[in-house]
Every structure is written in structure tokens, then in C-alpha cells.
VOSEKE-230013 format. One record per residue (C-alpha): chain; residue number from 0; x, y, z. Coordinates in steps of 0.5 Angstrom, whole numbers, plus 500, padded with zeros to 3 digits. Example, Ala and Ser with C-alpha at 12.3 -4.5 7.8 and 13.67 -1.06 7.14 Angstrom:
A, 0, 525, 491, 516
A, 1, 527, 498, 514
//
This chain:
A, 0, 151, 903, 754
A, 1, 154, 898, 759
A, 2, 159, 902, 764
A, 3, 165, 899, 767
A, 4, 170, 902, 772
A, 5, 178, 900, 773
A, 6, 178, 897, 780
A, 7, 182, 902, 784
A, 8, 185, 896, 788
A, 9, 189, 893, 783
A, 10, 196, 896, 782
A, 11, 198, 899, 774
A, 12, 205, 898, 774
A, 13, 211, 899, 770
A, 14, 218, 896, 770
A, 15, 223, 898, 765
A, 16, 219, 898, 759
A, 17, 214, 893, 761
A, 18, 207, 895, 763
A, 19, 202, 890, 768
A, 20, 197, 890, 772
A, 21, 198, 887, 779
A, 22, 191, 884, 782
A, 23, 190, 883, 789
A, 24, 190, 876, 788
A, 25, 197, 876, 787
A, 26, 197, 875, 779
A, 27, 200, 879, 774
A, 28, 197, 881, 767
A, 29, 202, 884, 762
A, 30, 199, 890, 758
A, 31, 202, 894, 752
A, 32, 204, 901, 754
A, 33, 197, 904, 750
A, 34, 193, 900, 755
A, 35, 196, 902, 761
A, 36, 196, 909, 759
A, 37, 188, 908, 758
A, 38, 187, 904, 764
A, 39, 191, 910, 768
A, 40, 188, 916, 765
A, 41, 181, 913, 765
A, 42, 176, 912, 771
A, 43, 171, 908, 767
A, 44, 170, 905, 760
A, 45, 165, 903, 756
A, 46, 164, 895, 754
A, 47, 165, 897, 747
A, 48, 172, 901, 749
A, 49, 174, 896, 753
A, 50, 173, 891, 747
A, 51, 177, 895, 742
A, 52, 183, 896, 747
A, 53, 184, 888, 749
A, 54, 184, 882, 745
A, 55, 179, 877, 747
A, 56, 184, 872, 751
A, 57, 186, 878, 755
A, 58, 180, 881, 756
A, 59, 177, 874, 759
A, 60, 183, 874, 764
A, 61, 182, 882, 766
A, 62, 174, 881, 768
A, 63, 176, 874, 771
A, 64, 181, 878, 775
A, 65, 176, 883, 777
A, 66, 180, 889, 774
A, 67, 174, 892, 771
A, 68, 168, 892, 775
A, 69, 160, 895, 774
A, 70, 160, 900, 780
A, 71, 164, 905, 782
A, 72, 168, 905, 789
A, 73, 168, 911, 793
A, 74, 175, 911, 796
A, 75, 173, 916, 801
A, 76, 168, 912, 805
A, 77, 170, 909, 812
A, 78, 169, 902, 809
A, 79, 172, 903, 802
A, 80, 178, 899, 803
A, 81, 174, 893, 807
A, 82, 169, 894, 801
A, 83, 174, 892, 796
A, 84, 177, 886, 801
A, 85, 170, 883, 801
A, 86, 169, 884, 794
A, 87, 175, 880, 792
A, 88, 173, 875, 796
A, 89, 166, 875, 793
A, 90, 162, 876, 799
A, 91, 161, 884, 798
A, 92, 153, 882, 799
A, 93, 154, 878, 805
A, 94, 159, 884, 808
A, 95, 153, 889, 807
A, 96, 148, 885, 811
A, 97, 154, 884, 816
A, 98, 154, 891, 818
A, 99, 147, 890, 821
A, 100, 148, 884, 825
A, 101, 148, 885, 833
A, 102, 154, 882, 837
A, 103, 153, 881, 844
A, 104, 160, 882, 848
A, 105, 161, 879, 854
A, 106, 166, 883, 857
A, 107, 170, 890, 856
A, 108, 177, 888, 858
A, 109, 182, 885, 854
A, 110, 179, 881, 849
A, 111, 173, 885, 849
A, 112, 176, 891, 847
A, 113, 180, 888, 842
A, 114, 174, 885, 839
A, 115, 170, 891, 840
A, 116, 175, 895, 836
A, 117, 176, 890, 830
A, 118, 168, 889, 829
A, 119, 167, 896, 830
A, 120, 172, 898, 825
A, 121, 169, 893, 820
A, 122, 163, 896, 820
A, 123, 159, 892, 825
A, 124, 154, 897, 828
A, 125, 150, 894, 833
A, 126, 153, 892, 840
A, 127, 151, 890, 847
A, 128, 157, 890, 852
A, 129, 157, 887, 859
A, 130, 162, 888, 864
A, 131, 162, 891, 871
A, 132, 169, 893, 872
A, 133, 173, 899, 872
A, 134, 179, 901, 869
A, 135, 185, 900, 872
A, 136, 193, 902, 871
A, 137, 194, 894, 870
A, 138, 189, 894, 865
A, 139, 193, 898, 860
A, 140, 198, 893, 858
A, 141, 193, 889, 854
A, 142, 186, 893, 853
A, 143, 186, 897, 848
A, 144, 183, 904, 847
A, 145, 183, 905, 854
A, 146, 188, 910, 857
A, 147, 191, 913, 863
A, 148, 186, 918, 863
A, 149, 180, 913, 864
A, 150, 183, 910, 870
A, 151, 177, 909, 875
A, 152, 172, 909, 870
A, 153, 167, 904, 868
A, 154, 169, 900, 862
A, 155, 163, 899, 859
A, 156, 162, 907, 858
A, 157, 169, 908, 856
A, 158, 169, 903, 851
A, 159, 162, 905, 848
A, 160, 165, 912, 848
A, 161, 171, 910, 844
A, 162, 167, 905, 839
A, 163, 162, 911, 837
A, 164, 168, 916, 836
A, 165, 170, 911, 831
A, 166, 164, 910, 828
A, 167, 158, 914, 830
A, 168, 153, 911, 827
A, 169, 154, 905, 832
A, 170, 148, 903, 836
A, 171, 151, 900, 843
A, 172, 147, 898, 849
A, 173, 151, 897, 856
A, 174, 149, 892, 861
A, 175, 153, 893, 868
A, 176, 152, 886, 871
A, 177, 155, 880, 873
A, 178, 153, 874, 871
A, 179, 151, 869, 877
A, 180, 148, 863, 873
A, 181, 145, 860, 867
A, 182, 138, 864, 868
A, 183, 142, 870, 868
A, 184, 145, 869, 861
A, 185, 138, 867, 858
A, 186, 135, 873, 860
A, 187, 141, 877, 857
A, 188, 140, 874, 851
A, 189, 133, 874, 850
A, 190, 133, 878, 844
A, 191, 137, 873, 840
A, 192, 144, 876, 838
A, 193, 147, 874, 832
A, 194, 153, 872, 835
A, 195, 156, 872, 843
A, 196, 163, 873, 844
A, 197, 165, 871, 851
A, 198, 171, 875, 854
A, 199, 170, 874, 861
A, 200, 173, 868, 865
A, 201, 169, 869, 872
A, 202, 165, 865, 875
A, 203, 169, 859, 874
A, 204, 163, 856, 870
A, 205, 162, 861, 866
A, 206, 165, 858, 859
A, 207, 160, 852, 860
A, 208, 154, 856, 862
A, 209, 155, 861, 856
A, 210, 156, 855, 851
A, 211, 150, 851, 854
A, 212, 145, 857, 853
A, 213, 148, 859, 847
A, 214, 147, 851, 844
A, 215, 140, 851, 848
A, 216, 138, 858, 844
A, 217, 141, 856, 838
A, 218, 146, 863, 838
A, 219, 153, 862, 835
A, 220, 158, 863, 840
A, 221, 166, 864, 840
A, 222, 171, 863, 845
A, 223, 178, 864, 847
A, 224, 183, 867, 852
A, 225, 190, 866, 855
A, 226, 193, 861, 860
A, 227, 199, 863, 863
A, 228, 204, 864, 857
A, 229, 200, 860, 852
A, 230, 194, 863, 848
A, 231, 187, 859, 847
A, 232, 183, 859, 841
A, 233, 176, 856, 841
A, 234, 171, 853, 841
A, 235, 167, 856, 836
A, 236, 160, 854, 836
A, 237, 155, 855, 830
A, 238, 148, 851, 831
A, 239, 147, 845, 826
A, 240, 154, 846, 824
A, 241, 160, 845, 829
A, 242, 160, 840, 835
A, 243, 156, 841, 841
A, 244, 158, 843, 848
A, 245, 158, 835, 850
A, 246, 162, 833, 844
A, 247, 167, 839, 846
A, 248, 168, 837, 853
A, 249, 169, 829, 851
A, 250, 175, 832, 846
A, 251, 178, 837, 850
A, 252, 178, 834, 857
A, 253, 185, 838, 859
A, 254, 181, 844, 858
A, 255, 174, 842, 861
A, 256, 176, 837, 866
A, 257, 174, 838, 874
A, 258, 180, 843, 875
A, 259, 176, 848, 870
A, 260, 171, 849, 876
A, 261, 177, 850, 881
A, 262, 176, 856, 885
A, 263, 182, 861, 885
A, 264, 184, 862, 893
A, 265, 190, 867, 891
A, 266, 194, 869, 885
A, 267, 193, 874, 879
A, 268, 193, 871, 872
A, 269, 199, 874, 867
A, 270, 198, 876, 860
A, 271, 200, 881, 855
A, 272, 198, 885, 849
A, 273, 201, 881, 843
A, 274, 198, 875, 846
A, 275, 191, 877, 847
A, 276, 191, 881, 840
A, 277, 193, 874, 837
A, 278, 187, 871, 840
A, 279, 182, 877, 838
A, 280, 184, 876, 831
A, 281, 183, 869, 830
A, 282, 176, 870, 834
A, 283, 174, 876, 829
A, 284, 176, 872, 823
A, 285, 171, 867, 825
A, 286, 166, 872, 827
A, 287, 166, 875, 820
A, 288, 165, 868, 817
A, 289, 159, 867, 822
A, 290, 156, 874, 821
A, 291, 157, 873, 813
A, 292, 153, 867, 814
A, 293, 159, 863, 812
A, 294, 159, 859, 819
A, 295, 161, 852, 815
A, 296, 168, 856, 814
A, 297, 170, 857, 821
A, 298, 177, 855, 823
A, 299, 176, 853, 831
A, 300, 169, 849, 830
A, 301, 169, 844, 835
A, 302, 176, 845, 837
A, 303, 181, 848, 843
A, 304, 187, 850, 840
A, 305, 193, 852, 845
A, 306, 199, 856, 842
A, 307, 205, 858, 846
A, 308, 208, 863, 842
A, 309, 215, 862, 844
A, 310, 217, 855, 843
A, 311, 215, 849, 839
A, 312, 209, 846, 843
A, 313, 205, 840, 844
A, 314, 200, 843, 840
A, 315, 205, 844, 834
A, 316, 207, 837, 834
A, 317, 200, 835, 834
A, 318, 199, 838, 828
A, 319, 205, 835, 825
A, 320, 203, 829, 827
A, 321, 196, 830, 823
A, 322, 200, 831, 817
A, 323, 203, 824, 817
A, 324, 196, 821, 819
A, 325, 193, 824, 813
A, 326, 197, 819, 809
A, 327, 197, 813, 813
A, 328, 190, 810, 811
A, 329, 193, 807, 805
A, 330, 200, 806, 808
A, 331, 196, 802, 814
A, 332, 192, 798, 808
A, 333, 199, 796, 805
A, 334, 202, 794, 811
A, 335, 196, 789, 813
A, 336, 196, 786, 806
A, 337, 203, 785, 806
A, 338, 203, 782, 814
A, 339, 198, 777, 812
A, 340, 202, 775, 806
A, 341, 208, 775, 810
A, 342, 205, 770, 815
A, 343, 203, 766, 810
A, 344, 210, 765, 806
A, 345, 213, 764, 813
A, 346, 208, 759, 815
A, 347, 209, 755, 808
A, 348, 217, 756, 809
A, 349, 217, 753, 816
A, 350, 216, 746, 815
A, 351, 221, 744, 820
A, 352, 216, 748, 826
A, 353, 222, 752, 827
A, 354, 220, 759, 831
A, 355, 221, 763, 826
A, 356, 213, 765, 826
A, 357, 214, 768, 833
A, 358, 220, 773, 830
A, 359, 214, 775, 824
A, 360, 209, 777, 830
A, 361, 214, 781, 833
A, 362, 216, 785, 826
A, 363, 208, 786, 825
A, 364, 208, 788, 832
A, 365, 213, 794, 830
A, 366, 209, 795, 824
A, 367, 203, 797, 829
A, 368, 207, 801, 833
A, 369, 209, 805, 827
A, 370, 202, 807, 827
A, 371, 202, 810, 835
A, 372, 201, 817, 832
A, 373, 194, 815, 831
A, 374, 189, 816, 837
A, 375, 188, 810, 842
A, 376, 181, 808, 839
A, 377, 185, 807, 832
A, 378, 191, 804, 835
A, 379, 187, 799, 839
A, 380, 183, 797, 832
A, 381, 190, 796, 828
A, 382, 192, 792, 834
A, 383, 186, 787, 834
A, 384, 186, 787, 826
A, 385, 193, 785, 825
A, 386, 192, 780, 831
A, 387, 186, 777, 827
A, 388, 190, 777, 821
A, 389, 196, 773, 824
A, 390, 192, 768, 828
A, 391, 187, 767, 822
A, 392, 193, 766, 817
A, 393, 197, 762, 821
A, 394, 191, 757, 823
A, 395, 189, 757, 815
A, 396, 196, 755, 813
A, 397, 197, 750, 819
A, 398, 191, 747, 817
A, 399, 192, 746, 810
A, 400, 199, 743, 811
A, 401, 196, 737, 815
A, 402, 199, 740, 822
A, 403, 192, 740, 825
A, 404, 187, 735, 821
A, 405, 180, 738, 823
A, 406, 177, 734, 817
A, 407, 179, 727, 819
A, 408, 172, 725, 821
A, 409, 167, 722, 815
A, 410, 161, 721, 818
A, 411, 156, 727, 819
A, 412, 156, 728, 826
A, 413, 164, 728, 825
A, 414, 163, 733, 820
A, 415, 159, 737, 825
A, 416, 164, 736, 830
A, 417, 169, 739, 825
A, 418, 166, 745, 823
A, 419, 165, 747, 831
A, 420, 172, 746, 832
A, 421, 174, 750, 826
A, 422, 170, 756, 829
A, 423, 172, 755, 836
A, 424, 179, 755, 833
A, 425, 179, 761, 829
A, 426, 176, 765, 835
A, 427, 181, 763, 839
A, 428, 187, 764, 835
A, 429, 184, 771, 833
A, 430, 183, 773, 841
A, 431, 190, 770, 843
A, 432, 193, 774, 837
A, 433, 189, 780, 838
A, 434, 191, 780, 846
A, 435, 198, 779, 844
A, 436, 199, 785, 839
A, 437, 195, 789, 844
A, 438, 200, 788, 849
A, 439, 206, 789, 845
A, 440, 204, 795, 842
A, 441, 202, 798, 849
A, 442, 209, 796, 852
A, 443, 212, 799, 846
A, 444, 208, 806, 846
A, 445, 210, 807, 853
A, 446, 217, 806, 852
A, 447, 217, 810, 846
A, 448, 214, 816, 850
A, 449, 219, 815, 856
A, 450, 225, 816, 851
A, 451, 221, 822, 847
A, 452, 220, 825, 854
A, 453, 227, 824, 856
A, 454, 230, 827, 850
A, 455, 227, 833, 850
A, 456, 229, 835, 857
//
């Protein structure tokens, strides 16, 4: 006989005279007093008992919302709440496999301690932790698990002790070593961990080294950190899923420029616990997706995001711009068609050869300028395409209105000459108008940027 258990993570509640069950997904299902009483007083019910208690439609919803489950949750287990979380996600099987995955933590400092605690408390049992530093008093503002009593001790040994205190089943290896080059990393990753997390920032080339070696060896990799008052998220690398190291370099020159290799001669970096925690939490979420075999869902695959927690940053403005761009393809197509029609109609009305067509050019250039928020390549394409449409339309209208009599020749050679001249004229008009639009768009874009910067100061 099938046995089902009442999901202990769903709340059965009463408000005035109404009873209902609140699912973890935030949905409510109304119950009768009798139904609520049975679910409260019984830990499990048979299929027959459930079917006799609920109408078919209500029972279907209860089963879909996982109000009844075919197994019992052990609420005393250290991972019981996490089990419930992944059960609701539909990832319980993947989560059970996650526990046996191996994570290589490069660094036992700010990010290393946060991520080590996060993954250990999540249930991950296998770690290798690399660091060569000792705990200092100045570390305690952002490196969790360490206390004043730990000052002067090895970070990797203390972190190992603290993680084992959380979960004695953990298997933790420590490596007291400074990474000197890429060959060093290749040797460290010989056993091919399931995930590498970078929490160290020296030598200055370390981010490039780790990414390159992980890509070479096919190992998933996550990075992040802080720059001044800003938090840096990403990039996350998943083999055959996310962009490669070279692609990241091309798309993230602000972080991966020549200055990225600059050697620090003097100065101490600033940081805070909440800034590190913010980055670590995002890294842990991407790590969970990778370790559960859901690498296609990572948030920071192929991107580097910078956030300032105390101001509306350029990154946030960029996000808002991307929202506007989402709806722009249809808008672009509409303006292209409308522009072509506008030029044609204007040319037809322009029987006295008045300069009104130039006014239309400027208006169309402004339309292209409205698309300034797209990248430079898209802006260039828009400008060329718009110029081509204007040039071709103007030429065609001019020819049919009799202003350029290209087809006056009657003999065969004359016709060939007319065809060649027509092709030449089309090409010339396209180039001239495209250059005109690119010039106008570029000038307007520069002016707009100056106005925007001036208004923000």
C-alpha cells in the first residue's frame, strides 16, 4: 500500500475560520477544517486515505505542489533543511551527488573562508585549501570563522579545523604554497577537482593563469573579488558551456587590460565583510549549479559585473540600457522601413528641387542616434544600413522622376554603358550616404556623452 508523508516544510495555517496550506513556492491551497486537522495530526497517510479526504482537483494541486511526498524527511539531520530546499527545486538527486564533489579553494582569506563555510554547511565534503599566509588582526573584519585567538596561526590549518567542526565528515587537504607560475597550477590540479574557486590576488597574473589552466584541463572555475568600494562578480567558466578566456579578455578590457599586470609598489587594498559576503554568496550559487551538473544555468558565465553598493553605478545604468535594447530590434526595423518611405515620399513631393531632402537626412540621422545605446558595431551597422537605404531610395526616385536619364541610349553598347553607370551610381550613393550618417551619428554621440557626463557631476 502506497504511503505518503505530509511535507514538513509546508505550513498548515488558520486565519479566522479559514484553513489553508502554504507551499514553499508561496502558493496557498484552501482546506476544510477536517482536512487541515488530518494533515496536522498525521505524519503520513496512505494513498487511499488521501483520495478519500480530498476532491480530485484539490488532490491534484496538492500533489503538484509537493504537499505529500513518498519519503520521510529526517528533520534532525544536519542537512534536512537543505534537503527540503533542493527537493522543492527538483534537484534532490543532484544535491546528493554534490556532497561527494571535490572543490579546490585557492586562498583561505576573505573569499576562501566565506565560500569554504558556505559549501561546507551546504554539505560538500571534499576540499583542498591552498594558502601560505598567517592570520592577522586586520583580517578579522572580513575573514569569517577566524577569531582573535587565531592570530599568528596558519590560515589553512585554522580553516580546516573550523570546517571540520561544522561537519566532521569532511575530507580536507591543505597546501601551504605560493603559486609562482602556470606549471605550478597544473601540478596542483593533477587530480582534476570538480571546481576551482580563486580567492587569491597575487601574483598579479594569477587570474589569467588560473583561468587558462582550468580551460586547458577542462575544469570549471569561478572568480570574484572587490576593487576599492566595488564588488566584482565573475567570470565563471564551465567547459563547453561558457565563453573562453580569450573571449573574456576581449569583452572585459576594463578588468583584463595591460594595467591588470601592473606590479604594486606601495599601498594596501580596502575591503569590508559585507562586500566580500555579497561576492561570496554569488560565487556559492554558481558553484552549486556547477556541482549539481547545471552549469548551463550559471549567472556569471562569460561576464564580469561590477557593483557599487552605495551608488547607482555605471553597471546598473548598463543593465537598464540592456532592458531598453531588448525591445529595440522591432523598433529598428520599423524606423528603417519608415525612413525609406519618408525619403521616397519627400523626393516625390520635391518637384522644385528644394533642399528639403537634406532636412530628412538630418532627421534620419537623429533616428540612428536614438540607437546610441547599442554597441559600437551595431551602431556602425545601423548607420551604414540607414545611409544605404537613403542613398538607394533617393537615386531610384531621381531616376524615375527623370532627373537622371541613364537609359537614354538605344544601341546595345549604350545599354551596357547605362547598366555600368547605374551600378556605379548606386555604389557611390550608398558610400556617400553611409559616410554621412556615420559622421553625424558619431558627432551626436560625442555631444550626448558630454552632456550626460556634465549633468551627472
